[in-house]
PDB file of N, CA, C and O in Angstrom:
ATOM      1  N   MET A   1    -166.470 244.778  71.005  1.00  0.00           N
ATOM      2  CA  MET A   1    -165.629 243.699  70.558  1.00  0.00           C
ATOM      3  C   MET A   1    -165.268 242.846  71.761  1.00  0.00           C
ATOM      4  O   MET A   1    -164.869 243.371  72.800  1.00  0.00           O
ATOM      5  N   SER A   2    -165.402 241.571  71.630  1.00  0.00           N
ATOM      6  CA  SER A   2    -165.096 240.645  72.706  1.00  0.00           C
ATOM      7  C   SER A   2    -163.592 240.422  72.786  1.00  0.00           C
ATOM      8  O   SER A   2    -162.910 240.394  71.761  1.00  0.00           O
ATOM      9  N   ASP A   3    -163.072 240.264  74.003  1.00  0.00           N
ATOM     10  CA  ASP A   3    -161.642 239.994  74.176  1.00  0.00           C
ATOM     11  C   ASP A   3    -161.323 238.519  74.009  1.00  0.00           C
ATOM     12  O   ASP A   3    -160.154 238.152  73.884  1.00  0.00           O
ATOM     13  N   GLU A   4    -162.335 237.670  74.005  1.00  0.00           N
ATOM     14  CA  GLU A   4    -162.122 236.231  73.900  1.00  0.00           C
ATOM     15  C   GLU A   4    -161.906 235.833  72.446  1.00  0.00           C
ATOM     16  O   GLU A   4    -162.715 236.163  71.578  1.00  0.00           O
ATOM     17  N   THR A   5    -160.810 235.122  72.185  1.00  0.00           N
ATOM     18  CA  THR A   5    -160.526 234.637  70.839  1.00  0.00           C
ATOM     19  C   THR A   5    -161.317 233.361  70.594  1.00  0.00           C
ATOM     20  O   THR A   5    -161.281 232.433  71.403  1.00  0.00           O
ATOM     21  N   VAL A   6    -162.033 233.319  69.473  1.00  0.00           N
ATOM     22  CA  VAL A   6    -162.782 232.134  69.085  1.00  0.00           C
ATOM     23  C   VAL A   6    -162.088 231.537  67.869  1.00  0.00           C
ATOM     24  O   VAL A   6    -162.239 232.034  66.753  1.00  0.00           O
ATOM     25  N   PHE A   7    -161.333 230.476  68.088  1.00  0.00           N
ATOM     26  CA  PHE A   7    -160.640 229.802  66.999  1.00  0.00           C
ATOM     27  C   PHE A   7    -161.661 229.083  66.124  1.00  0.00           C
ATOM     28  O   PHE A   7    -162.696 228.630  66.612  1.00  0.00           O
ATOM     29  N   ILE A   8    -161.366 228.980  64.836  1.00  0.00           N
ATOM     30  CA  ILE A   8    -162.277 228.368  63.887  1.00  0.00           C
ATOM     31  C   ILE A   8    -161.934 226.895  63.740  1.00  0.00           C
ATOM     32  O   ILE A   8    -160.895 226.539  63.184  1.00  0.00           O
ATOM     33  N   ASP A   9    -162.819 226.044  64.242  1.00  0.00           N
ATOM     34  CA  ASP A   9    -162.615 224.603  64.111  1.00  0.00           C
ATOM     35  C   ASP A   9    -162.622 224.219  62.635  1.00  0.00           C
ATOM     36  O   ASP A   9    -163.512 224.626  61.887  1.00  0.00           O
ATOM     37  N   GLY A  10    -161.645 223.448  62.224  1.00  0.00           N
ATOM     38  CA  GLY A  10    -161.605 222.943  60.861  1.00  0.00           C
ATOM     39  C   GLY A  10    -160.871 223.833  59.878  1.00  0.00           C
ATOM     40  O   GLY A  10    -160.714 223.453  58.718  1.00  0.00           O
ATOM     41  N   LEU A  11    -160.416 225.005  60.299  1.00  0.00           N
ATOM     42  CA  LEU A  11    -159.665 225.900  59.425  1.00  0.00           C
ATOM     43  C   LEU A  11    -158.315 226.189  60.060  1.00  0.00           C
ATOM     44  O   LEU A  11    -158.240 226.754  61.151  1.00  0.00           O
ATOM     45  N   ARG A  12    -157.260 225.802  59.377  1.00  0.00           N
ATOM     46  CA  ARG A  12    -155.915 226.015  59.899  1.00  0.00           C
ATOM     47  C   ARG A  12    -155.086 226.758  58.866  1.00  0.00           C
ATOM     48  O   ARG A  12    -155.162 226.466  57.672  1.00  0.00           O
ATOM     49  N   VAL A  13    -154.297 227.719  59.325  1.00  0.00           N
ATOM     50  CA  VAL A  13    -153.445 228.499  58.436  1.00  0.00           C
ATOM     51  C   VAL A  13    -152.005 228.425  58.928  1.00  0.00           C
ATOM     52  O   VAL A  13    -151.740 228.357  60.128  1.00  0.00           O
ATOM     53  N   PHE A  14    -151.081 228.440  57.966  1.00  0.00           N
ATOM     54  CA  PHE A  14    -149.665 228.283  58.285  1.00  0.00           C
ATOM     55  C   PHE A  14    -148.835 229.247  57.458  1.00  0.00           C
ATOM     56  O   PHE A  14    -149.196 229.596  56.334  1.00  0.00           O
ATOM     57  N   LYS A  15    -147.715 229.674  58.033  1.00  0.00           N
ATOM     58  CA  LYS A  15    -146.758 230.458  57.264  1.00  0.00           C
ATOM     59  C   LYS A  15    -146.204 229.562  56.167  1.00  0.00           C
ATOM     60  O   LYS A  15    -145.988 228.372  56.395  1.00  0.00           O
ATOM     61  N   PRO A  16    -145.973 230.112  54.986  1.00  0.00           N
ATOM     62  CA  PRO A  16    -145.398 229.294  53.918  1.00  0.00           C
ATOM     63  C   PRO A  16    -143.925 228.980  54.191  1.00  0.00           C
ATOM     64  O   PRO A  16    -143.274 229.625  55.013  1.00  0.00           O
ATOM     65  N   SER A  17    -143.439 228.003  53.501  1.00  0.00           N
ATOM     66  CA  SER A  17    -142.033 227.621  53.600  1.00  0.00           C
ATOM     67  C   SER A  17    -141.154 228.791  53.166  1.00  0.00           C
ATOM     68  O   SER A  17    -141.576 229.617  52.356  1.00  0.00           O
ATOM     69  N   ASP A  18    -139.958 228.865  53.692  1.00  0.00           N
ATOM     70  CA  ASP A  18    -139.010 229.901  53.278  1.00  0.00           C
ATOM     71  C   ASP A  18    -138.685 229.789  51.790  1.00  0.00           C
ATOM     72  O   ASP A  18    -138.258 230.766  51.175  1.00  0.00           O
ATOM     73  N   LYS A  19    -138.883 228.617  51.212  1.00  0.00           N
ATOM     74  CA  LYS A  19    -138.583 228.388  49.799  1.00  0.00           C
ATOM     75  C   LYS A  19    -139.767 228.732  48.892  1.00  0.00           C
ATOM     76  O   LYS A  19    -139.643 228.691  47.668  1.00  0.00           O
ATOM     77  N   ALA A  20    -140.902 229.067  49.483  1.00  0.00           N
ATOM     78  CA  ALA A  20    -142.097 229.391  48.695  1.00  0.00           C
ATOM     79  C   ALA A  20    -141.920 230.738  47.991  1.00  0.00           C
ATOM     80  O   ALA A  20    -141.225 231.613  48.507  1.00  0.00           O
ATOM     81  N   PRO A  21    -142.535 230.915  46.823  1.00  0.00           N
ATOM     82  CA  PRO A  21    -142.463 232.213  46.134  1.00  0.00           C
ATOM     83  C   PRO A  21    -143.086 233.319  46.991  1.00  0.00           C
ATOM     84  O   PRO A  21    -143.928 233.045  47.846  1.00  0.00           O
ATOM     85  N   ASP A  22    -142.673 234.558  46.762  1.00  0.00           N
ATOM     86  CA  ASP A  22    -143.146 235.706  47.543  1.00  0.00           C
ATOM     87  C   ASP A  22    -144.649 235.922  47.453  1.00  0.00           C
ATOM     88  O   ASP A  22    -145.245 236.484  48.372  1.00  0.00           O
ATOM     89  N   PHE A  23    -145.271 235.488  46.365  1.00  0.00           N
ATOM     90  CA  PHE A  23    -146.700 235.745  46.204  1.00  0.00           C
ATOM     91  C   PHE A  23    -147.570 234.804  47.030  1.00  0.00           C
ATOM     92  O   PHE A  23    -148.785 234.992  47.086  1.00  0.00           O
ATOM     93  N   ILE A  24    -146.987 233.808  47.665  1.00  0.00           N
ATOM     94  CA  ILE A  24    -147.755 232.929  48.566  1.00  0.00           C
ATOM     95  C   ILE A  24    -147.734 233.565  49.950  1.00  0.00           C
ATOM     96  O   ILE A  24    -146.683 233.665  50.584  1.00  0.00           O
ATOM     97  N   ILE A  25    -148.894 233.988  50.405  1.00  0.00           N
ATOM     98  CA  ILE A  25    -149.023 234.703  51.674  1.00  0.00           C
ATOM     99  C   ILE A  25    -149.131 233.730  52.845  1.00  0.00           C
ATOM    100  O   ILE A  25    -148.482 233.920  53.874  1.00  0.00           O
ATOM    101  N   LEU A  26    -149.945 232.693  52.693  1.00  0.00           N
ATOM    102  CA  LEU A  26    -150.079 231.679  53.721  1.00  0.00           C
ATOM    103  C   LEU A  26    -150.581 230.390  53.094  1.00  0.00           C
ATOM    104  O   LEU A  26    -151.118 230.398  51.986  1.00  0.00           O
ATOM    105  N   ASN A  27    -150.408 229.301  53.794  1.00  0.00           N
ATOM    106  CA  ASN A  27    -150.952 227.999  53.391  1.00  0.00           C
ATOM    107  C   ASN A  27    -152.098 227.680  54.337  1.00  0.00           C
ATOM    108  O   ASN A  27    -152.113 228.119  55.486  1.00  0.00           O
ATOM    109  N   GLY A  28    -153.048 226.917  53.843  1.00  0.00           N
ATOM    110  CA  GLY A  28    -154.187 226.589  54.672  1.00  0.00           C
ATOM    111  C   GLY A  28    -154.636 225.159  54.506  1.00  0.00           C
ATOM    112  O   GLY A  28    -154.267 224.471  53.554  1.00  0.00           O
ATOM    113  N   GLU A  29    -155.442 224.731  55.459  1.00  0.00           N
ATOM    114  CA  GLU A  29    -155.988 223.379  55.452  1.00  0.00           C
ATOM    115  C   GLU A  29    -157.403 223.449  56.002  1.00  0.00           C
ATOM    116  O   GLU A  29    -157.658 224.112  57.007  1.00  0.00           O
ATOM    117  N   ILE A  30    -158.321 222.757  55.333  1.00  0.00           N
ATOM    118  CA  ILE A  30    -159.711 222.729  55.779  1.00  0.00           C
ATOM    119  C   ILE A  30    -160.123 221.294  56.069  1.00  0.00           C
ATOM    120  O   ILE A  30    -159.974 220.408  55.228  1.00  0.00           O
ATOM    121  N   ASP A  31    -160.643 221.081  57.271  1.00  0.00           N
ATOM    122  CA  ASP A  31    -161.284 219.810  57.615  1.00  0.00           C
ATOM    123  C   ASP A  31    -162.772 220.076  57.419  1.00  0.00           C
ATOM    124  O   ASP A  31    -163.401 220.746  58.237  1.00  0.00           O
ATOM    125  N   MET A  32    -163.329 219.549  56.336  1.00  0.00           N
ATOM    126  CA  MET A  32    -164.693 219.886  55.935  1.00  0.00           C
ATOM    127  C   MET A  32    -165.736 219.585  57.014  1.00  0.00           C
ATOM    128  O   MET A  32    -166.648 220.382  57.235  1.00  0.00           O
ATOM    129  N   LYS A  33    -165.607 218.450  57.678  1.00  0.00           N
ATOM    130  CA  LYS A  33    -166.593 218.085  58.699  1.00  0.00           C
ATOM    131  C   LYS A  33    -166.544 219.072  59.867  1.00  0.00           C
ATOM    132  O   LYS A  33    -167.581 219.573  60.299  1.00  0.00           O
ATOM    133  N   GLU A  34    -165.342 219.351  60.377  1.00  0.00           N
ATOM    134  CA  GLU A  34    -165.200 220.279  61.501  1.00  0.00           C
ATOM    135  C   GLU A  34    -165.655 221.685  61.121  1.00  0.00           C
ATOM    136  O   GLU A  34    -166.367 222.340  61.882  1.00  0.00           O
ATOM    137  N   LEU A  35    -165.238 222.146  59.933  1.00  0.00           N
ATOM    138  CA  LEU A  35    -165.584 223.499  59.517  1.00  0.00           C
ATOM    139  C   LEU A  35    -167.091 223.655  59.312  1.00  0.00           C
ATOM    140  O   LEU A  35    -167.666 224.680  59.677  1.00  0.00           O
ATOM    141  N   ARG A  36    -167.717 222.655  58.736  1.00  0.00           N
ATOM    142  CA  ARG A  36    -169.169 222.712  58.509  1.00  0.00           C
ATOM    143  C   ARG A  36    -169.910 222.823  59.842  1.00  0.00           C
ATOM    144  O   ARG A  36    -170.795 223.664  60.000  1.00  0.00           O
ATOM    145  N   GLU A  37    -169.543 221.976  60.792  1.00  0.00           N
ATOM    146  CA  GLU A  37    -170.199 222.010  62.102  1.00  0.00           C
ATOM    147  C   GLU A  37    -169.976 223.357  62.787  1.00  0.00           C
ATOM    148  O   GLU A  37    -170.895 223.913  63.389  1.00  0.00           O
ATOM    149  N   PHE A  38    -168.760 223.873  62.694  1.00  0.00           N
ATOM    150  CA  PHE A  38    -168.441 225.161  63.304  1.00  0.00           C
ATOM    151  C   PHE A  38    -169.257 226.276  62.647  1.00  0.00           C
ATOM    152  O   PHE A  38    -169.864 227.100  63.331  1.00  0.00           O
ATOM    153  N   ALA A  39    -169.263 226.290  61.309  1.00  0.00           N
ATOM    154  CA  ALA A  39    -169.965 227.344  60.580  1.00  0.00           C
ATOM    155  C   ALA A  39    -171.460 227.335  60.868  1.00  0.00           C
ATOM    156  O   ALA A  39    -172.073 228.395  60.997  1.00  0.00           O
ATOM    157  N   LEU A  40    -172.039 226.168  60.968  1.00  0.00           N
ATOM    158  CA  LEU A  40    -173.467 226.080  61.243  1.00  0.00           C
ATOM    159  C   LEU A  40    -173.824 226.636  62.616  1.00  0.00           C
ATOM    160  O   LEU A  40    -174.943 227.107  62.819  1.00  0.00           O
ATOM    161  N   SER A  41    -172.896 226.587  63.550  1.00  0.00           N
ATOM    162  CA  SER A  41    -173.202 227.078  64.894  1.00  0.00           C
ATOM    163  C   SER A  41    -172.687 228.498  65.159  1.00  0.00           C
ATOM    164  O   SER A  41    -172.961 229.061  66.219  1.00  0.00           O
ATOM    165  N   HIS A  42    -171.941 229.087  64.204  1.00  0.00           N
ATOM    166  CA  HIS A  42    -171.366 230.419  64.439  1.00  0.00           C
ATOM    167  C   HIS A  42    -171.673 231.429  63.335  1.00  0.00           C
ATOM    168  O   HIS A  42    -171.085 232.511  63.328  1.00  0.00           O
ATOM    169  N   HIS A  43    -172.550 231.120  62.427  1.00  0.00           N
ATOM    170  CA  HIS A  43    -172.780 232.046  61.318  1.00  0.00           C
ATOM    171  C   HIS A  43    -173.809 233.114  61.676  1.00  0.00           C
ATOM    172  O   HIS A  43    -174.652 232.940  62.556  1.00  0.00           O
ATOM    173  N   GLU A  44    -173.698 234.224  60.953  1.00  0.00           N
ATOM    174  CA  GLU A  44    -174.694 235.281  61.026  1.00  0.00           C
ATOM    175  C   GLU A  44    -175.130 235.549  59.599  1.00  0.00           C
ATOM    176  O   GLU A  44    -174.322 235.949  58.761  1.00  0.00           O
ATOM    177  N   GLU A  45    -176.398 235.331  59.325  1.00  0.00           N
ATOM    178  CA  GLU A  45    -176.958 235.540  57.995  1.00  0.00           C
ATOM    179  C   GLU A  45    -176.198 234.738  56.939  1.00  0.00           C
ATOM    180  O   GLU A  45    -175.995 235.212  55.822  1.00  0.00           O
ATOM    181  N   GLY A  46    -175.783 233.535  57.291  1.00  0.00           N
ATOM    182  CA  GLY A  46    -175.123 232.654  56.342  1.00  0.00           C
ATOM    183  C   GLY A  46    -173.653 232.926  56.123  1.00  0.00           C
ATOM    184  O   GLY A  46    -173.050 232.345  55.220  1.00  0.00           O
ATOM    185  N   LYS A  47    -173.056 233.797  56.927  1.00  0.00           N
ATOM    186  CA  LYS A  47    -171.645 234.146  56.764  1.00  0.00           C
ATOM    187  C   LYS A  47    -170.903 233.999  58.083  1.00  0.00           C
ATOM    188  O   LYS A  47    -171.465 234.220  59.156  1.00  0.00           O
ATOM    189  N   VAL A  48    -169.625 233.620  57.987  1.00  0.00           N
ATOM    190  CA  VAL A  48    -168.745 233.593  59.150  1.00  0.00           C
ATOM    191  C   VAL A  48    -167.583 234.529  58.829  1.00  0.00           C
ATOM    192  O   VAL A  48    -166.770 234.232  57.954  1.00  0.00           O
ATOM    193  N   ARG A  49    -167.503 235.649  59.527  1.00  0.00           N
ATOM    194  CA  ARG A  49    -166.411 236.601  59.311  1.00  0.00           C
ATOM    195  C   ARG A  49    -165.226 236.184  60.172  1.00  0.00           C
ATOM    196  O   ARG A  49    -165.387 235.860  61.349  1.00  0.00           O
ATOM    197  N   PHE A  50    -164.031 236.195  59.576  1.00  0.00           N
ATOM    198  CA  PHE A  50    -162.849 235.805  60.337  1.00  0.00           C
ATOM    199  C   PHE A  50    -161.652 236.659  59.967  1.00  0.00           C
ATOM    200  O   PHE A  50    -161.659 237.371  58.963  1.00  0.00           O
ATOM    201  N   GLN A  51    -160.628 236.573  60.795  1.00  0.00           N
ATOM    202  CA  GLN A  51    -159.361 237.259  60.575  1.00  0.00           C
ATOM    203  C   GLN A  51    -158.244 236.247  60.719  1.00  0.00           C
ATOM    204  O   GLN A  51    -158.343 235.308  61.509  1.00  0.00           O
ATOM    205  N   VAL A  52    -157.185 236.439  59.959  1.00  0.00           N
ATOM    206  CA  VAL A  52    -155.974 235.641  60.126  1.00  0.00           C
ATOM    207  C   VAL A  52    -155.005 236.529  60.893  1.00  0.00           C
ATOM    208  O   VAL A  52    -154.681 237.635  60.460  1.00  0.00           O
ATOM    209  N   LYS A  53    -154.550 236.035  62.030  1.00  0.00           N
ATOM    210  CA  LYS A  53    -153.684 236.811  62.917  1.00  0.00           C
ATOM    211  C   LYS A  53    -152.369 236.079  63.128  1.00  0.00           C
ATOM    212  O   LYS A  53    -152.232 234.906  62.782  1.00  0.00           O
ATOM    213  N   GLU A  54    -151.408 236.787  63.701  1.00  0.00           N
ATOM    214  CA  GLU A  54    -150.117 236.188  64.030  1.00  0.00           C
ATOM    215  C   GLU A  54    -149.963 236.203  65.543  1.00  0.00           C
ATOM    216  O   GLU A  54    -150.104 237.248  66.178  1.00  0.00           O
ATOM    217  N   SER A  55    -149.673 235.042  66.117  1.00  0.00           N
ATOM    218  CA  SER A  55    -149.521 234.940  67.565  1.00  0.00           C
ATOM    219  C   SER A  55    -148.203 235.576  67.996  1.00  0.00           C
ATOM    220  O   SER A  55    -147.339 235.863  67.166  1.00  0.00           O
ATOM    221  N   LYS A  56    -148.060 235.790  69.291  1.00  0.00           N
ATOM    222  CA  LYS A  56    -146.807 236.323  69.818  1.00  0.00           C
ATOM    223  C   LYS A  56    -145.641 235.397  69.497  1.00  0.00           C
ATOM    224  O   LYS A  56    -144.496 235.840  69.405  1.00  0.00           O
ATOM    225  N   GLY A  57    -145.938 234.105  69.326  1.00  0.00           N
ATOM    226  CA  GLY A  57    -144.910 233.125  68.989  1.00  0.00           C
ATOM    227  C   GLY A  57    -144.615 233.066  67.496  1.00  0.00           C
ATOM    228  O   GLY A  57    -143.765 232.286  67.068  1.00  0.00           O
ATOM    229  N   GLY A  58    -145.306 233.883  66.694  1.00  0.00           N
ATOM    230  CA  GLY A  58    -145.032 233.947  65.267  1.00  0.00           C
ATOM    231  C   GLY A  58    -145.837 232.989  64.403  1.00  0.00           C
ATOM    232  O   GLY A  58    -145.608 232.912  63.196  1.00  0.00           O
ATOM    233  N   LYS A  59    -146.775 232.258  64.996  1.00  0.00           N
ATOM    234  CA  LYS A  59    -147.601 231.336  64.214  1.00  0.00           C
ATOM    235  C   LYS A  59    -148.887 232.034  63.787  1.00  0.00           C
ATOM    236  O   LYS A  59    -149.401 232.894  64.503  1.00  0.00           O
ATOM    237  N   TYR A  60    -149.405 231.662  62.617  1.00  0.00           N
ATOM    238  CA  TYR A  60    -150.662 232.210  62.124  1.00  0.00           C
ATOM    239  C   TYR A  60    -151.835 231.405  62.676  1.00  0.00           C
ATOM    240  O   TYR A  60    -151.717 230.209  62.942  1.00  0.00           O
ATOM    241  N   TYR A  61    -152.959 232.081  62.841  1.00  0.00           N
ATOM    242  CA  TYR A  61    -154.184 231.386  63.227  1.00  0.00           C
ATOM    243  C   TYR A  61    -155.381 232.158  62.713  1.00  0.00           C
ATOM    244  O   TYR A  61    -155.311 233.369  62.503  1.00  0.00           O
ATOM    245  N   ALA A  62    -156.474 231.451  62.514  1.00  0.00           N
ATOM    246  CA  ALA A  62    -157.720 232.070  62.073  1.00  0.00           C
ATOM    247  C   ALA A  62    -158.666 232.142  63.262  1.00  0.00           C
ATOM    248  O   ALA A  62    -158.798 231.185  64.024  1.00  0.00           O
ATOM    249  N   ALA A  63    -159.322 233.285  63.412  1.00  0.00           N
ATOM    250  CA  ALA A  63    -160.254 233.477  64.521  1.00  0.00           C
ATOM    251  C   ALA A  63    -161.454 234.271  64.024  1.00  0.00           C
ATOM    252  O   ALA A  63    -161.357 235.034  63.063  1.00  0.00           O
ATOM    253  N   ILE A  64    -162.581 234.080  64.690  1.00  0.00           N
ATOM    254  CA  ILE A  64    -163.800 234.811  64.373  1.00  0.00           C
ATOM    255  C   ILE A  64    -163.532 236.308  64.533  1.00  0.00           C
ATOM    256  O   ILE A  64    -162.887 236.728  65.494  1.00  0.00           O
ATOM    257  N   ASP A  65    -164.024 237.101  63.597  1.00  0.00           N
ATOM    258  CA  ASP A  65    -163.952 238.555  63.681  1.00  0.00           C
ATOM    259  C   ASP A  65    -165.083 239.007  64.595  1.00  0.00           C
ATOM    260  O   ASP A  65    -166.251 238.956  64.210  1.00  0.00           O
ATOM    261  N   THR A  66    -164.748 239.445  65.794  1.00  0.00           N
ATOM    262  CA  THR A  66    -165.755 239.810  66.788  1.00  0.00           C
ATOM    263  C   THR A  66    -166.059 241.305  66.802  1.00  0.00           C
ATOM    264  O   THR A  66    -166.799 241.777  67.665  1.00  0.00           O
ATOM    265  N   PHE A  67    -165.492 242.057  65.851  1.00  0.00           N
ATOM    266  CA  PHE A  67    -165.724 243.498  65.815  1.00  0.00           C
ATOM    267  C   PHE A  67    -167.191 243.781  65.543  1.00  0.00           C
ATOM    268  O   PHE A  67    -167.782 243.233  64.613  1.00  0.00           O
ATOM    269  N   VAL A  68    -167.766 244.640  66.363  1.00  0.00           N
ATOM    270  CA  VAL A  68    -169.146 245.079  66.176  1.00  0.00           C
ATOM    271  C   VAL A  68    -169.127 246.603  66.167  1.00  0.00           C
ATOM    272  O   VAL A  68    -168.818 247.220  67.186  1.00  0.00           O
ATOM    273  N   PRO A  69    -169.454 247.222  65.027  1.00  0.00           N
ATOM    274  CA  PRO A  69    -169.430 248.686  64.992  1.00  0.00           C
ATOM    275  C   PRO A  69    -170.470 249.272  65.931  1.00  0.00           C
ATOM    276  O   PRO A  69    -171.564 248.730  66.084  1.00  0.00           O
ATOM    277  N   GLN A  70    -170.116 250.375  66.552  1.00  0.00           N
ATOM    278  CA  GLN A  70    -171.064 251.054  67.432  1.00  0.00           C
ATOM    279  C   GLN A  70    -172.092 251.761  66.573  1.00  0.00           C
ATOM    280  O   GLN A  70    -171.771 252.268  65.499  1.00  0.00           O
ATOM    281  N   ALA A  71    -173.318 251.795  67.041  1.00  0.00           N
ATOM    282  CA  ALA A  71    -174.393 252.464  66.316  1.00  0.00           C
ATOM    283  C   ALA A  71    -174.105 253.954  66.266  1.00  0.00           C
ATOM    284  O   ALA A  71    -173.734 254.563  67.270  1.00  0.00           O
ATOM    285  N   ARG A  72    -174.280 254.532  65.086  1.00  0.00           N
ATOM    286  CA  ARG A  72    -174.080 255.964  64.941  1.00  0.00           C
ATOM    287  C   ARG A  72    -175.252 256.707  65.554  1.00  0.00           C
ATOM    288  O   ARG A  72    -176.406 256.304  65.410  1.00  0.00           O
ATOM    289  N   GLN A  73    -174.943 257.788  66.232  1.00  0.00           N
ATOM    290  CA  GLN A  73    -176.002 258.618  66.787  1.00  0.00           C
ATOM    291  C   GLN A  73    -176.402 259.624  65.727  1.00  0.00           C
ATOM    292  O   GLN A  73    -175.555 260.333  65.184  1.00  0.00           O
ATOM    293  N   GLU A  74    -177.667 259.686  65.438  1.00  0.00           N
ATOM    294  CA  GLU A  74    -178.176 260.638  64.461  1.00  0.00           C
ATOM    295  C   GLU A  74    -178.318 261.989  65.146  1.00  0.00           C
ATOM    296  O   GLU A  74    -178.908 262.092  66.222  1.00  0.00           O
ATOM    297  N   SER A  75    -177.775 263.016  64.519  1.00  0.00           N
ATOM    298  CA  SER A  75    -177.922 264.354  65.098  1.00  0.00           C
ATOM    299  C   SER A  75    -179.210 264.977  64.571  1.00  0.00           C
ATOM    300  O   SER A  75    -179.655 264.693  63.459  1.00  0.00           O
ATOM    301  N   ALA A  76    -179.778 265.814  65.385  1.00  0.00           N
ATOM    302  CA  ALA A  76    -181.016 266.499  65.003  1.00  0.00           C
ATOM    303  C   ALA A  76    -180.688 267.532  63.931  1.00  0.00           C
ATOM    304  O   ALA A  76    -179.598 268.104  63.945  1.00  0.00           O
ATOM    305  N   PRO A  77    -181.602 267.781  63.007  1.00  0.00           N
ATOM    306  CA  PRO A  77    -181.367 268.809  61.979  1.00  0.00           C
ATOM    307  C   PRO A  77    -181.154 270.172  62.620  1.00  0.00           C
ATOM    308  O   PRO A  77    -181.768 270.489  63.639  1.00  0.00           O
ATOM    309  N   ALA A  78    -180.292 270.970  62.025  1.00  0.00           N
ATOM    310  CA  ALA A  78    -180.009 272.304  62.549  1.00  0.00           C
ATOM    311  C   ALA A  78    -181.224 273.206  62.342  1.00  0.00           C
ATOM    312  O   ALA A  78    -181.954 273.095  61.357  1.00  0.00           O
ATOM    313  N   THR A  79    -181.406 274.084  63.292  1.00  0.00           N
ATOM    314  CA  THR A  79    -182.491 275.071  63.181  1.00  0.00           C
ATOM    315  C   THR A  79    -181.862 276.459  63.200  1.00  0.00           C
ATOM    316  O   THR A  79    -180.680 276.610  63.511  1.00  0.00           O
ATOM    317  N   ALA A  80    -182.661 277.471  62.865  1.00  0.00           N
ATOM    318  CA  ALA A  80    -182.161 278.850  62.819  1.00  0.00           C
ATOM    319  C   ALA A  80    -181.598 279.278  64.161  1.00  0.00           C
ATOM    320  O   ALA A  80    -180.659 280.074  64.199  1.00  0.00           O
ATOM    321  N   GLY A  81    -182.138 278.780  65.259  1.00  0.00           N
ATOM    322  CA  GLY A  81    -181.672 279.166  66.581  1.00  0.00           C
ATOM    323  C   GLY A  81    -180.326 278.574  66.951  1.00  0.00           C
ATOM    324  O   GLY A  81    -179.737 278.960  67.960  1.00  0.00           O
ATOM    325  N   ASP A  82    -179.820 277.625  66.136  1.00  0.00           N
ATOM    326  CA  ASP A  82    -178.532 276.996  66.433  1.00  0.00           C
ATOM    327  C   ASP A  82    -177.357 277.874  66.041  1.00  0.00           C
ATOM    328  O   ASP A  82    -176.235 277.615  66.477  1.00  0.00           O
ATOM    329  N   TYR A  83    -177.574 278.901  65.236  1.00  0.00           N
ATOM    330  CA  TYR A  83    -176.483 279.742  64.737  1.00  0.00           C
ATOM    331  C   TYR A  83    -176.658 281.177  65.229  1.00  0.00           C
ATOM    332  O   TYR A  83    -177.704 281.786  65.001  1.00  0.00           O
ATOM    333  N   PRO A  84    -175.641 281.722  65.903  1.00  0.00           N
ATOM    334  CA  PRO A  84    -175.723 283.138  66.322  1.00  0.00           C
ATOM    335  C   PRO A  84    -175.756 284.030  65.085  1.00  0.00           C
ATOM    336  O   PRO A  84    -175.183 283.681  64.053  1.00  0.00           O
ATOM    337  N   ASP A  85    -176.423 285.178  65.183  1.00  0.00           N
ATOM    338  CA  ASP A  85    -176.567 286.104  64.051  1.00  0.00           C
ATOM    339  C   ASP A  85    -175.217 286.554  63.509  1.00  0.00           C
ATOM    340  O   ASP A  85    -175.087 286.754  62.302  1.00  0.00           O
ATOM    341  N   GLU A  86    -174.212 286.720  64.358  1.00  0.00           N
ATOM    342  CA  GLU A  86    -172.924 287.252  63.891  1.00  0.00           C
ATOM    343  C   GLU A  86    -172.181 286.258  62.982  1.00  0.00           C
ATOM    344  O   GLU A  86    -171.241 286.650  62.290  1.00  0.00           O
ATOM    345  N   ASP A  87    -172.590 284.970  62.973  1.00  0.00           N
ATOM    346  CA  ASP A  87    -171.936 283.986  62.105  1.00  0.00           C
ATOM    347  C   ASP A  87    -172.520 283.975  60.695  1.00  0.00           C
ATOM    348  O   ASP A  87    -171.952 283.344  59.804  1.00  0.00           O
ATOM    349  N   ILE A  88    -173.634 284.653  60.476  1.00  0.00           N
ATOM    350  CA  ILE A  88    -174.278 284.659  59.176  1.00  0.00           C
ATOM    351  C   ILE A  88    -173.574 285.686  58.300  1.00  0.00           C
ATOM    352  O   ILE A  88    -173.497 286.858  58.671  1.00  0.00           O
ATOM    353  N   PRO A  89    -173.056 285.269  57.137  1.00  0.00           N
ATOM    354  CA  PRO A  89    -172.234 286.197  56.335  1.00  0.00           C
ATOM    355  C   PRO A  89    -173.034 287.191  55.507  1.00  0.00           C
ATOM    356  O   PRO A  89    -172.435 287.868  54.671  1.00  0.00           O
ATOM    357  N   PHE A  90    -174.312 287.323  55.676  1.00  0.00           N
ATOM    358  CA  PHE A  90    -175.087 288.296  54.883  1.00  0.00           C
ATOM    359  C   PHE A  90    -175.961 289.151  55.766  1.00  0.00           C
ATOM    360  O   PHE A  90    -176.679 290.019  55.269  1.00  0.00           O
TER     361      PHE A  90
END
């Protein structure tokens, strides 16, 4: 995972007004031209993964999700020699 935050051009998120109903989680705004240009240069397989985060100052922002899962190591199949005789219950 990269430590560098990549803000999403053309996508802005805001905390809702204090008067907004509880079911409104956030408000957003899309600048279609900026977002299209950003998406075309940052997509993987036609998708742009992002997260909405809260800054230390309490403001919301959208950033590219840079998480990359580590490849799982495949273990070799167990063989008869992997188990001591005393562990066999029969």
